N, CA, C and O atoms as CSV, one atom per row, in Angstrom:
chain,resi,resn,atom,element,x,y,z
A,1,MET,N,N,103.222,167.153,168.377
A,1,MET,CA,C,101.981,167.494,169.054
A,1,MET,C,C,101.425,168.813,168.526
A,1,MET,O,O,102.169,169.794,168.484
A,2,THR,N,N,100.208,168.885,168.139
A,2,THR,CA,C,99.542,170.081,167.791
A,2,THR,C,C,98.898,170.701,168.949
A,2,THR,O,O,98.302,170.027,169.788
A,3,THR,N,N,99.014,172.034,169.012
A,3,THR,CA,C,98.376,172.793,170.114
A,3,THR,C,C,97.470,173.821,169.475
A,3,THR,O,O,97.879,174.571,168.589
A,4,HIS,N,N,96.238,173.843,169.936
A,4,HIS,CA,C,95.331,174.881,169.519
A,4,HIS,C,C,95.341,175.991,170.509
A,4,HIS,O,O,95.553,175.787,171.705
A,5,ARG,N,N,95.101,177.226,169.979
A,5,ARG,CA,C,95.061,178.450,170.871
A,5,ARG,C,C,93.826,179.282,170.489
A,5,ARG,O,O,93.348,179.291,169.355
A,6,THR,N,N,93.378,179.943,171.476
A,6,THR,CA,C,92.359,181.006,171.303
A,6,THR,C,C,92.622,182.075,172.294
A,6,THR,O,O,93.302,181.852,173.296
A,7,ASN,N,N,92.084,183.264,172.032
A,7,ASN,CA,C,92.232,184.364,172.908
A,7,ASN,C,C,90.874,185.085,172.942
A,7,ASN,O,O,90.207,185.205,171.914
A,8,ILE,N,N,90.496,185.534,174.056
A,8,ILE,CA,C,89.235,186.371,174.098
A,8,ILE,C,C,89.606,187.715,174.708
A,8,ILE,O,O,90.467,187.857,175.577
A,9,VAL,N,N,88.896,188.660,174.188
A,9,VAL,CA,C,89.172,190.124,174.579
A,9,VAL,C,C,87.859,190.734,175.108
A,9,VAL,O,O,86.844,190.727,174.411
A,10,LYS,N,N,87.885,191.231,176.271
A,10,LYS,CA,C,86.724,191.824,176.905
A,10,LYS,C,C,86.166,192.948,176.159
A,10,LYS,O,O,86.938,193.794,175.707
A,11,ARG,N,N,84.822,193.052,175.971
A,11,ARG,CA,C,84.098,194.122,175.425
A,11,ARG,C,C,83.308,194.746,176.580
A,11,ARG,O,O,83.762,194.744,177.725
A,12,ASP,N,N,82.193,195.246,176.286
A,12,ASP,CA,C,81.314,195.905,177.367
A,12,ASP,C,C,80.575,194.743,178.079
A,12,ASP,O,O,80.343,193.658,177.545
A,13,GLY,N,N,80.235,195.083,179.326
A,13,GLY,CA,C,79.491,194.141,180.113
A,13,GLY,C,C,80.171,192.824,180.289
A,13,GLY,O,O,81.300,192.724,180.767
A,14,LEU,N,N,79.418,191.781,179.871
A,14,LEU,CA,C,79.982,190.383,179.872
A,14,LEU,C,C,80.272,189.839,178.526
A,14,LEU,O,O,80.367,188.625,178.345
A,15,ALA,N,N,80.418,190.721,177.563
A,15,ALA,CA,C,80.679,190.348,176.217
A,15,ALA,C,C,82.183,190.223,175.971
A,15,ALA,O,O,82.963,190.948,176.590
A,16,PHE,N,N,82.617,189.301,175.062
A,16,PHE,CA,C,83.981,189.147,174.656
A,16,PHE,C,C,84.004,188.869,173.109
A,16,PHE,O,O,83.018,188.465,172.494
A,17,ASP,N,N,85.205,189.122,172.551
A,17,ASP,CA,C,85.455,188.751,171.151
A,17,ASP,C,C,86.499,187.636,171.300
A,17,ASP,O,O,87.568,187.851,171.870
A,18,ALA,N,N,86.168,186.404,170.763
A,18,ALA,CA,C,87.045,185.291,170.691
A,18,ALA,C,C,87.862,185.385,169.303
A,18,ALA,O,O,87.283,185.621,168.242
A,19,HIS,N,N,89.184,185.191,169.389
A,19,HIS,CA,C,89.898,185.205,168.157
A,19,HIS,C,C,90.561,183.826,167.912
A,19,HIS,O,O,91.335,183.331,168.731
A,20,LEU,N,N,90.224,183.240,166.763
A,20,LEU,CA,C,90.705,181.875,166.549
A,20,LEU,C,C,91.200,181.889,164.967
A,20,LEU,O,O,90.430,181.909,164.007
A,21,TYR,N,N,92.509,181.876,164.901
A,21,TYR,CA,C,93.071,181.748,163.483
A,21,TYR,C,C,92.500,182.640,162.521
A,21,TYR,O,O,92.095,182.198,161.446
A,22,GLY,N,N,92.426,183.948,162.831
A,22,GLY,CA,C,91.945,184.927,161.863
A,22,GLY,C,C,90.461,185.084,161.828
A,22,GLY,O,O,89.961,185.872,161.026
A,23,HIS,N,N,89.721,184.381,162.651
A,23,HIS,CA,C,88.204,184.515,162.726
A,23,HIS,C,C,87.917,185.140,164.084
A,23,HIS,O,O,88.654,184.977,165.056
A,24,THR,N,N,86.784,185.876,164.091
A,24,THR,CA,C,86.312,186.441,165.334
A,24,THR,C,C,84.932,185.903,165.614
A,24,THR,O,O,84.065,185.924,164.740
A,25,ILE,N,N,84.712,185.406,166.859
A,25,ILE,CA,C,83.430,184.893,167.279
A,25,ILE,C,C,83.071,185.767,168.509
A,25,ILE,O,O,83.813,185.865,169.486
A,26,LYS,N,N,81.850,186.407,168.385
A,26,LYS,CA,C,81.337,187.242,169.498
A,26,LYS,C,C,80.673,186.328,170.525
A,26,LYS,O,O,79.932,185.401,170.197
A,27,LEU,N,N,80.986,186.644,171.806
A,27,LEU,CA,C,80.475,185.846,172.944
A,27,LEU,C,C,79.738,186.802,173.905
A,27,LEU,O,O,80.094,187.978,173.982
A,28,ASP,N,N,78.772,186.342,174.597
A,28,ASP,CA,C,78.028,187.093,175.654
A,28,ASP,C,C,77.439,186.081,176.569
A,28,ASP,O,O,77.381,184.886,176.281
A,29,ALA,N,N,77.003,186.596,177.685
A,29,ALA,CA,C,76.315,185.777,178.656
A,29,ALA,C,C,74.798,185.952,178.376
A,29,ALA,O,O,74.371,186.865,177.669
A,30,ALA,N,N,74.027,185.040,178.959
A,30,ALA,CA,C,72.583,185.135,178.868
A,30,ALA,C,C,72.028,186.411,179.461
A,30,ALA,O,O,72.622,186.956,180.392
A,31,ALA,N,N,70.906,186.909,178.954
A,31,ALA,CA,C,70.361,188.093,179.458
A,31,ALA,C,C,70.005,188.065,180.928
A,31,ALA,O,O,70.072,189.070,181.636
A,32,SER,N,N,69.610,186.835,181.374
A,32,SER,CA,C,69.234,186.613,182.738
A,32,SER,C,C,70.384,186.871,183.782
A,32,SER,O,O,70.147,187.062,184.975
A,33,VAL,N,N,71.588,186.863,183.267
A,33,VAL,CA,C,72.735,187.146,184.182
A,33,VAL,C,C,73.509,188.385,183.739
A,33,VAL,O,O,74.640,188.625,184.162
A,34,GLY,N,N,72.866,189.154,182.881
A,34,GLY,CA,C,73.538,190.496,182.566
A,34,GLY,C,C,74.026,190.647,181.104
A,34,GLY,O,O,74.497,191.716,180.717
A,35,GLY,N,N,73.909,189.553,180.283
A,35,GLY,CA,C,74.271,189.633,178.876
A,35,GLY,C,C,73.439,190.574,178.073
A,35,GLY,O,O,72.346,190.936,178.507
A,36,THR,N,N,73.915,191.010,176.874
A,36,THR,CA,C,73.234,191.999,176.103
A,36,THR,C,C,72.873,191.370,174.633
A,36,THR,O,O,72.458,192.100,173.732
A,37,ASP,N,N,73.045,190.088,174.474
A,37,ASP,CA,C,72.819,189.475,173.140
A,37,ASP,C,C,73.862,189.869,172.068
A,37,ASP,O,O,73.577,189.898,170.871
A,38,TYR,N,N,75.054,190.164,172.548
A,38,TYR,CA,C,76.159,190.627,171.660
A,38,TYR,C,C,76.539,189.411,170.775
A,38,TYR,O,O,76.901,189.566,169.608
A,39,GLY,N,N,76.446,188.215,171.360
A,39,GLY,CA,C,76.810,186.956,170.667
A,39,GLY,C,C,76.301,185.760,171.405
A,39,GLY,O,O,75.685,185.919,172.459
A,40,PRO,N,N,76.520,184.586,170.917
A,40,PRO,CA,C,76.066,183.366,171.602
A,40,PRO,C,C,76.701,183.173,172.931
A,40,PRO,O,O,77.815,183.644,173.162
A,41,ILE,N,N,75.996,182.461,173.857
A,41,ILE,CA,C,76.584,182.062,175.061
A,41,ILE,C,C,77.549,180.804,174.885
A,41,ILE,O,O,77.317,179.972,174.008
A,42,PRO,N,N,78.582,180.696,175.701
A,42,PRO,CA,C,79.633,179.684,175.365
A,42,PRO,C,C,79.114,178.173,175.343
A,42,PRO,O,O,79.496,177.416,174.450
A,43,LYS,N,N,78.308,177.782,176.262
A,43,LYS,CA,C,78.011,176.313,176.331
A,43,LYS,C,C,77.355,175.794,175.019
A,43,LYS,O,O,77.726,174.715,174.557
A,44,PRO,N,N,76.421,176.508,174.426
A,44,PRO,CA,C,75.882,175.951,173.164
A,44,PRO,C,C,76.941,175.903,172.006
A,44,PRO,O,O,76.807,175.158,171.036
A,45,LEU,N,N,77.966,176.723,172.175
A,45,LEU,CA,C,79.012,176.649,171.165
A,45,LEU,C,C,79.750,175.329,171.241
A,45,LEU,O,O,80.352,174.903,170.256
A,46,LEU,N,N,79.715,174.657,172.416
A,46,LEU,CA,C,80.364,173.343,172.578
A,46,LEU,C,C,79.534,172.425,171.730
A,46,LEU,O,O,80.111,171.589,171.034
A,47,LEU,N,N,78.189,172.516,171.733
A,47,LEU,CA,C,77.313,171.644,170.908
A,47,LEU,C,C,77.550,171.930,169.428
A,47,LEU,O,O,77.499,171.013,168.608
A,48,THR,N,N,77.807,173.190,169.075
A,48,THR,CA,C,78.157,173.557,167.711
A,48,THR,C,C,79.423,172.906,167.287
A,48,THR,O,O,79.503,172.428,166.155
A,49,SER,N,N,80.417,172.857,168.120
A,49,SER,CA,C,81.704,172.251,167.886
A,49,SER,C,C,81.502,170.708,167.624
A,49,SER,O,O,82.129,170.116,166.745
A,50,LEU,N,N,80.642,170.139,168.394
A,50,LEU,CA,C,80.379,168.752,168.203
A,50,LEU,C,C,79.734,168.569,166.901
A,50,LEU,O,O,80.148,167.666,166.175
A,51,ALA,N,N,78.701,169.372,166.494
A,51,ALA,CA,C,77.989,169.240,165.251
A,51,ALA,C,C,78.970,169.380,164.047
A,51,ALA,O,O,78.934,168.640,163.064
A,52,GLY,N,N,79.813,170.365,164.217
A,52,GLY,CA,C,80.792,170.635,163.142
A,52,GLY,C,C,81.795,169.492,162.924
A,52,GLY,O,O,82.089,169.053,161.812
A,53,CYS,N,N,82.281,169.059,164.068
A,53,CYS,CA,C,83.291,168.022,164.032
A,53,CYS,C,C,82.737,166.643,163.378
A,53,CYS,O,O,83.364,166.063,162.491
A,54,THR,N,N,81.611,166.215,163.854
A,54,THR,CA,C,81.003,164.869,163.365
A,54,THR,C,C,80.460,165.199,162.005
A,54,THR,O,O,80.548,164.328,161.140
A,55,GLY,N,N,79.905,166.362,161.710
A,55,GLY,CA,C,79.349,166.567,160.460
A,55,GLY,C,C,80.376,166.621,159.333
A,55,GLY,O,O,80.129,166.117,158.238
A,56,MET,N,N,81.511,167.225,159.600
A,56,MET,CA,C,82.580,167.192,158.623
A,56,MET,C,C,83.162,165.822,158.374
A,56,MET,O,O,83.503,165.466,157.247
A,57,ASP,N,N,83.276,165.021,159.502
A,57,ASP,CA,C,83.711,163.655,159.370
A,57,ASP,C,C,82.795,162.906,158.403
A,57,ASP,O,O,83.256,162.329,157.419
A,58,VAL,N,N,81.472,162.923,158.700
A,58,VAL,CA,C,80.458,162.183,157.983
A,58,VAL,C,C,80.496,162.617,156.494
A,58,VAL,O,O,80.543,161.767,155.605
A,59,ALA,N,N,80.475,163.916,156.236
A,59,ALA,CA,C,80.485,164.383,154.885
A,59,ALA,C,C,81.757,163.906,154.095
A,59,ALA,O,O,81.693,163.535,152.923
A,60,SER,N,N,82.870,163.944,154.796
A,60,SER,CA,C,84.109,163.424,154.164
A,60,SER,C,C,84.064,161.976,153.833
A,60,SER,O,O,84.464,161.573,152.740
A,61,ILE,N,N,83.567,161.145,154.785
A,61,ILE,CA,C,83.494,159.666,154.638
A,61,ILE,C,C,82.508,159.377,153.510
A,61,ILE,O,O,82.816,158.567,152.636
A,62,LEU,N,N,81.378,159.986,153.496
A,62,LEU,CA,C,80.357,159.732,152.430
A,62,LEU,C,C,80.883,160.113,151.073
A,62,LEU,O,O,80.617,159.403,150.104
A,63,ALA,N,N,81.633,161.225,150.950
A,63,ALA,CA,C,82.235,161.601,149.699
A,63,ALA,C,C,83.155,160.501,149.195
A,63,ALA,O,O,83.115,160.133,148.022
A,64,LYS,N,N,83.990,159.977,150.098
A,64,LYS,CA,C,84.853,158.868,149.673
A,64,LYS,C,C,84.082,157.626,149.257
A,64,LYS,O,O,84.495,156.880,148.369
A,65,MET,N,N,82.941,157.425,149.927
A,65,MET,CA,C,82.089,156.291,149.533
A,65,MET,C,C,81.304,156.589,148.301
A,65,MET,O,O,80.690,155.675,147.749
A,66,GLN,N,N,81.281,157.831,147.821
A,66,GLN,CA,C,80.535,158.262,146.656
A,66,GLN,C,C,79.063,158.027,146.895
A,66,GLN,O,O,78.360,157.533,146.013
A,67,MET,N,N,78.586,158.375,148.078
A,67,MET,CA,C,77.244,158.219,148.408
A,67,MET,C,C,76.468,159.570,148.281
A,67,MET,O,O,76.677,160.450,149.116
A,68,PRO,N,N,75.641,159.748,147.334
A,68,PRO,CA,C,74.973,160.970,147.117
A,68,PRO,C,C,73.786,161.236,148.059
A,68,PRO,O,O,73.123,160.303,148.513
A,69,TYR,N,N,73.536,162.499,148.339
A,69,TYR,CA,C,72.423,162.966,149.070
A,69,TYR,C,C,72.048,164.357,148.651
A,69,TYR,O,O,72.867,165.097,148.105
A,70,ASP,N,N,70.804,164.716,148.906
A,70,ASP,CA,C,70.393,166.055,148.562
A,70,ASP,C,C,70.695,167.132,149.616
A,70,ASP,O,O,71.110,168.255,149.330
A,71,SER,N,N,70.449,166.689,150.858
A,71,SER,CA,C,70.771,167.553,151.996
A,71,SER,C,C,71.192,166.722,153.217
A,71,SER,O,O,70.764,165.584,153.410
A,72,PHE,N,N,72.028,167.334,154.007
A,72,PHE,CA,C,72.468,166.669,155.211
A,72,PHE,C,C,72.658,167.760,156.300
A,72,PHE,O,O,73.338,168.758,156.059
A,73,ASN,N,N,72.073,167.570,157.458
A,73,ASN,CA,C,72.274,168.472,158.613
A,73,ASN,C,C,72.469,167.685,159.848
A,73,ASN,O,O,72.075,166.520,159.890
A,74,VAL,N,N,73.052,168.246,160.859
A,74,VAL,CA,C,73.295,167.650,162.138
A,74,VAL,C,C,72.632,168.559,163.245
A,74,VAL,O,O,72.957,169.733,163.418
A,75,GLU,N,N,71.668,167.896,163.976
A,75,GLU,CA,C,71.020,168.633,164.983
A,75,GLU,C,C,71.592,168.083,166.311
A,75,GLU,O,O,71.726,166.871,166.485
A,76,VAL,N,N,71.910,168.963,167.200
A,76,VAL,CA,C,72.413,168.559,168.561
A,76,VAL,C,C,71.724,169.355,169.570
A,76,VAL,O,O,71.601,170.576,169.477
A,77,GLU,N,N,71.236,168.589,170.621
A,77,GLU,CA,C,70.673,169.238,171.818
A,77,GLU,C,C,71.298,168.517,173.045
A,77,GLU,O,O,71.631,167.332,173.078
A,78,GLY,N,N,71.406,169.471,174.093
A,78,GLY,CA,C,71.984,169.007,175.275
A,78,GLY,C,C,71.104,169.427,176.580
A,78,GLY,O,O,70.532,170.515,176.650
A,79,ASP,N,N,71.064,168.523,177.520
A,79,ASP,CA,C,70.309,168.865,178.733
A,79,ASP,C,C,71.245,169.326,179.778
A,79,ASP,O,O,72.200,168.623,180.111
A,80,LEU,N,N,70.992,170.566,180.350
A,80,LEU,CA,C,71.804,171.067,181.399
A,80,LEU,C,C,71.370,170.744,182.762
A,80,LEU,O,O,70.170,170.731,183.037
A,81,ALA,N,N,72.313,170.473,183.666
A,81,ALA,CA,C,72.060,170.183,185.066
A,81,ALA,C,C,71.423,171.393,185.738
A,81,ALA,O,O,71.643,172.530,185.320
A,82,GLU,N,N,70.663,171.155,186.738
A,82,GLU,CA,C,69.942,172.280,187.400
A,82,GLU,C,C,70.851,173.031,188.370
A,82,GLU,O,O,70.640,174.212,188.643
A,83,GLU,N,N,71.897,172.312,188.904
A,83,GLU,CA,C,72.780,172.949,189.937
A,83,GLU,C,C,74.105,173.319,189.276
A,83,GLU,O,O,74.456,172.744,188.245
A,84,HIS,N,N,74.821,174.234,189.829
A,84,HIS,CA,C,76.117,174.662,189.381
A,84,HIS,C,C,77.138,173.541,189.805
A,84,HIS,O,O,77.007,172.929,190.865
A,85,PRO,N,N,78.120,173.317,188.954
A,85,PRO,CA,C,78.265,173.817,187.631
A,85,PRO,C,C,77.250,173.213,186.641
A,85,PRO,O,O,77.084,171.993,186.633
A,86,THR,N,N,76.605,173.969,185.858
A,86,THR,CA,C,75.538,173.533,184.939
A,86,THR,C,C,76.226,172.873,183.721
A,86,THR,O,O,76.407,173.521,182.690
A,87,THR,N,N,76.589,171.649,183.835
A,87,THR,CA,C,77.171,170.917,182.770
A,87,THR,C,C,76.056,170.192,182.018
A,87,THR,O,O,74.918,170.082,182.474
A,88,TYR,N,N,76.457,169.695,180.820
A,88,TYR,CA,C,75.502,168.870,180.044
A,88,TYR,C,C,75.432,167.487,180.637
A,88,TYR,O,O,76.442,166.794,180.758
A,89,THR,N,N,74.206,167.084,181.014
A,89,THR,CA,C,73.943,165.768,181.583
A,89,THR,C,C,73.712,164.724,180.532
A,89,THR,O,O,73.990,163.541,180.730
A,90,ALA,N,N,73.199,165.173,179.411
A,90,ALA,CA,C,72.960,164.266,178.328
A,90,ALA,C,C,73.030,165.147,176.971
A,90,ALA,O,O,72.688,166.330,176.952
A,91,ILE,N,N,73.486,164.482,175.897
A,91,ILE,CA,C,73.584,165.131,174.595
A,91,ILE,C,C,73.025,164.188,173.572
A,91,ILE,O,O,73.322,162.994,173.624
A,92,ARG,N,N,72.222,164.669,172.633
A,92,ARG,CA,C,71.682,163.850,171.586
A,92,ARG,C,C,72.094,164.487,170.183
A,92,ARG,O,O,72.032,165.699,169.974
A,93,VAL,N,N,72.477,163.648,169.339
A,93,VAL,CA,C,72.886,164.064,167.984
A,93,VAL,C,C,71.985,163.412,166.955
A,93,VAL,O,O,71.787,162.197,166.956
A,94,ARG,N,N,71.455,164.222,166.101
A,94,ARG,CA,C,70.601,163.681,164.939
A,94,ARG,C,C,71.234,164.010,163.624
A,94,ARG,O,O,71.490,165.170,163.298
A,95,TYR,N,N,71.483,162.959,162.869
A,95,TYR,CA,C,72.039,163.140,161.530
A,95,TYR,C,C,70.837,163.071,160.584
A,95,TYR,O,O,70.194,162.022,160.544
A,96,VAL,N,N,70.509,164.052,159.865
A,96,VAL,CA,C,69.246,164.116,159.008
A,96,VAL,C,C,69.723,164.233,157.592
A,96,VAL,O,O,70.509,165.113,157.241
A,97,PHE,N,N,69.216,163.302,156.768
A,97,PHE,CA,C,69.601,163.219,155.400
A,97,PHE,C,C,68.284,163.195,154.491
A,97,PHE,O,O,67.263,162.612,154.852
A,98,THR,N,N,68.397,163.865,153.311
A,98,THR,CA,C,67.315,163.717,152.354
A,98,THR,C,C,67.938,163.279,151.093
A,98,THR,O,O,69.113,163.567,150.865
A,99,GLY,N,N,67.244,162.618,150.278
A,99,GLY,CA,C,67.755,162.135,148.948
A,99,GLY,C,C,66.948,160.941,148.449
A,99,GLY,O,O,66.297,160.233,149.218
A,100,SER,N,N,67.018,160.739,147.107
A,100,SER,CA,C,66.316,159.627,146.526
A,100,SER,C,C,67.248,158.415,146.425
A,100,SER,O,O,66.766,157.315,146.158
A,101,GLU,N,N,68.587,158.572,146.630
A,101,GLU,CA,C,69.496,157.478,146.456
A,101,GLU,C,C,70.284,157.161,147.757
A,101,GLU,O,O,71.434,156.726,147.703
A,102,LEU,N,N,69.634,157.390,148.930
A,102,LEU,CA,C,70.349,157.161,150.183
A,102,LEU,C,C,70.585,155.670,150.381
A,102,LEU,O,O,69.718,154.827,150.152
A,103,ASP,N,N,71.871,155.384,150.843
A,103,ASP,CA,C,72.149,154.057,151.154
A,103,ASP,C,C,72.392,154.005,152.749
A,103,ASP,O,O,73.405,154.433,153.302
A,104,GLU,N,N,71.338,153.435,153.364
A,104,GLU,CA,C,71.298,153.475,154.887
A,104,GLU,C,C,72.571,152.852,155.444
A,104,GLU,O,O,73.143,153.357,156.409
A,105,ALA,N,N,73.006,151.771,154.845
A,105,ALA,CA,C,74.155,151.076,155.448
A,105,ALA,C,C,75.461,151.930,155.343
A,105,ALA,O,O,76.293,151.896,156.249
A,106,LYS,N,N,75.621,152.661,154.273
A,106,LYS,CA,C,76.776,153.557,154.100
A,106,LYS,C,C,76.662,154.770,155.130
A,106,LYS,O,O,77.627,155.109,155.816
A,107,ILE,N,N,75.543,155.341,155.187
A,107,ILE,CA,C,75.307,156.459,156.176
A,107,ILE,C,C,75.623,155.986,157.620
A,107,ILE,O,O,76.372,156.641,158.345
A,108,GLU,N,N,75.030,154.823,158.021
A,108,GLU,CA,C,75.219,154.312,159.322
A,108,GLU,C,C,76.685,154.068,159.599
A,108,GLU,O,O,77.167,154.396,160.684
A,109,LYS,N,N,77.440,153.476,158.606
A,109,LYS,CA,C,78.879,153.272,158.750
A,109,LYS,C,C,79.603,154.581,158.928
A,109,LYS,O,O,80.469,154.696,159.795
A,110,ALA,N,N,79.271,155.562,158.131
A,110,ALA,CA,C,79.950,156.857,158.230
A,110,ALA,C,C,79.755,157.509,159.591
A,110,ALA,O,O,80.697,158.050,160.171
A,111,VAL,N,N,78.537,157.453,160.092
A,111,VAL,CA,C,78.274,158.034,161.401
A,111,VAL,C,C,78.931,157.257,162.498
A,111,VAL,O,O,79.442,157.858,163.443
A,112,LYS,N,N,78.946,155.929,162.420
A,112,LYS,CA,C,79.604,155.193,163.453
A,112,LYS,C,C,81.068,155.418,163.436
A,112,LYS,O,O,81.676,155.493,164.504
A,113,LEU,N,N,81.722,155.540,162.211
A,113,LEU,CA,C,83.106,155.827,162.155
A,113,LEU,C,C,83.445,157.171,162.741
A,113,LEU,O,O,84.470,157.264,163.415
A,114,SER,N,N,82.661,158.241,162.541
A,114,SER,CA,C,82.746,159.499,163.125
A,114,SER,C,C,82.738,159.381,164.637
A,114,SER,O,O,83.657,159.820,165.328
A,115,GLN,N,N,81.595,158.730,165.156
A,115,GLN,CA,C,81.394,158.665,166.545
A,115,GLN,C,C,82.436,157.784,167.310
A,115,GLN,O,O,82.867,158.151,168.404
A,116,ASP,N,N,82.808,156.693,166.758
A,116,ASP,CA,C,83.680,155.749,167.402
A,116,ASP,C,C,85.207,155.966,167.166
A,116,ASP,O,O,86.043,155.558,167.974
A,117,LYS,N,N,85.523,156.616,166.043
A,117,LYS,CA,C,86.964,156.793,165.714
A,117,LYS,C,C,87.500,158.161,165.429
A,117,LYS,O,O,88.606,158.490,165.859
A,118,TYR,N,N,86.766,158.960,164.729
A,118,TYR,CA,C,87.372,160.119,164.203
A,118,TYR,C,C,87.055,161.511,165.006
A,118,TYR,O,O,87.918,162.381,165.126
A,119,CYS,N,N,85.876,161.626,165.487
A,119,CYS,CA,C,85.479,162.943,166.085
A,119,CYS,C,C,85.970,163.098,167.469
A,119,CYS,O,O,85.453,162.504,168.414
A,120,GLY,N,N,86.977,163.905,167.580
A,120,GLY,CA,C,87.616,164.140,168.909
A,120,GLY,C,C,86.721,164.903,169.840
A,120,GLY,O,O,86.913,164.806,171.052
A,121,VAL,N,N,85.792,165.628,169.382
A,121,VAL,CA,C,84.882,166.373,170.281
A,121,VAL,C,C,83.885,165.244,170.888
A,121,VAL,O,O,83.599,165.233,172.086
A,122,SER,N,N,83.446,164.418,170.083
A,122,SER,CA,C,82.542,163.312,170.653
A,122,SER,C,C,83.311,162.452,171.661
A,122,SER,O,O,82.785,162.050,172.699
A,123,ALA,N,N,84.580,162.185,171.316
A,123,ALA,CA,C,85.410,161.391,172.285
A,123,ALA,C,C,85.551,162.076,173.580
A,123,ALA,O,O,85.425,161.437,174.625
A,124,MET,N,N,85.815,163.379,173.575
A,124,MET,CA,C,85.936,164.045,174.840
A,124,MET,C,C,84.653,164.108,175.658
A,124,MET,O,O,84.646,163.908,176.873
A,125,LEU,N,N,83.534,164.402,174.922
A,125,LEU,CA,C,82.273,164.551,175.622
A,125,LEU,C,C,81.735,163.203,176.169
A,125,LEU,O,O,81.031,163.166,177.179
A,126,LYS,N,N,82.075,162.137,175.496
A,126,LYS,CA,C,81.638,160.815,175.961
A,126,LYS,C,C,82.251,160.442,177.261
A,126,LYS,O,O,81.726,159.580,177.967
A,127,GLN,N,N,83.400,161.088,177.623
A,127,GLN,CA,C,84.073,160.766,178.919
A,127,GLN,C,C,83.429,161.455,180.023
A,127,GLN,O,O,83.735,161.140,181.173
A,128,VAL,N,N,82.491,162.444,179.776
A,128,VAL,CA,C,81.899,163.151,180.891
A,128,VAL,C,C,80.379,163.224,180.866
A,128,VAL,O,O,79.759,163.724,181.805
A,129,THR,N,N,79.775,162.718,179.775
A,129,THR,CA,C,78.285,162.782,179.725
A,129,THR,C,C,77.804,161.680,178.869
A,129,THR,O,O,78.581,161.030,178.170
A,130,ASP,N,N,76.408,161.439,178.918
A,130,ASP,CA,C,75.807,160.551,178.018
A,130,ASP,C,C,75.586,161.172,176.641
A,130,ASP,O,O,74.928,162.209,176.547
A,131,LEU,N,N,76.116,160.570,175.560
A,131,LEU,CA,C,76.003,161.021,174.248
A,131,LEU,C,C,75.400,159.959,173.432
A,131,LEU,O,O,75.950,158.866,173.298
A,132,ALA,N,N,74.240,160.269,172.865
A,132,ALA,CA,C,73.529,159.340,171.999
A,132,ALA,C,C,73.260,159.967,170.641
A,132,ALA,O,O,73.167,161.189,170.524
A,133,TYR,N,N,73.133,159.126,169.605
A,133,TYR,CA,C,72.877,159.632,168.261
A,133,TYR,C,C,71.830,158.719,167.470
A,133,TYR,O,O,71.560,157.550,167.744
A,134,GLU,N,N,71.337,159.429,166.514
A,134,GLU,CA,C,70.417,158.723,165.617
A,134,GLU,C,C,70.526,159.239,164.221
A,134,GLU,O,O,70.873,160.401,164.006
A,135,VAL,N,N,70.232,158.385,163.257
A,135,VAL,CA,C,70.198,158.757,161.842
A,135,VAL,C,C,68.756,158.812,161.367
A,135,VAL,O,O,67.953,157.916,161.625
A,136,VAL,N,N,68.463,159.880,160.674
A,136,VAL,CA,C,67.088,160.080,160.226
A,136,VAL,C,C,67.179,160.278,158.656
A,136,VAL,O,O,67.893,161.171,158.199
A,137,LEU,N,N,66.451,159.438,157.839
A,137,LEU,CA,C,66.458,159.507,156.457
A,137,LEU,C,C,65.112,159.980,155.911
A,137,LEU,O,O,64.064,159.423,156.239
A,138,ASN,N,N,65.156,160.968,155.111
A,138,ASN,CA,C,63.926,161.463,154.440
A,138,ASN,C,C,62.785,161.683,155.484
A,138,ASN,O,O,61.749,161.019,155.443
A,139,PRO,N,N,63.023,162.636,156.413
A,139,PRO,CA,C,61.904,162.813,157.410
A,139,PRO,C,C,60.638,163.457,156.763
A,139,PRO,O,O,59.635,163.668,157.445
């Protein structure tokens, strides 16, 4: 079994430094609750983790399929509950590709494999919230 670890160290106010395998991520609270914009607030980092997890899956799968594209980005947005705890009530993922040789079937297959089989972040989030996705080609 693999175990991941992180450690956060308190800075000034509500700011922390998170240490992950030789990398440091600055964290802070929103200004409305006393943060000072030292770093991002934690909940959107969860959305970033989702984007990174599924984006890396899709890029890897498409490379194996030898499917070329000019650009690829993953956009994620989440709706927060009004009451505490303010969890995400819905999350939407957009996979946006540009290119002249895009194969829609291959892209759809790669995204589906990530969402249904490989992305652990998606799998965890689907257990607690509504997670939807769409593929956009040459917007």
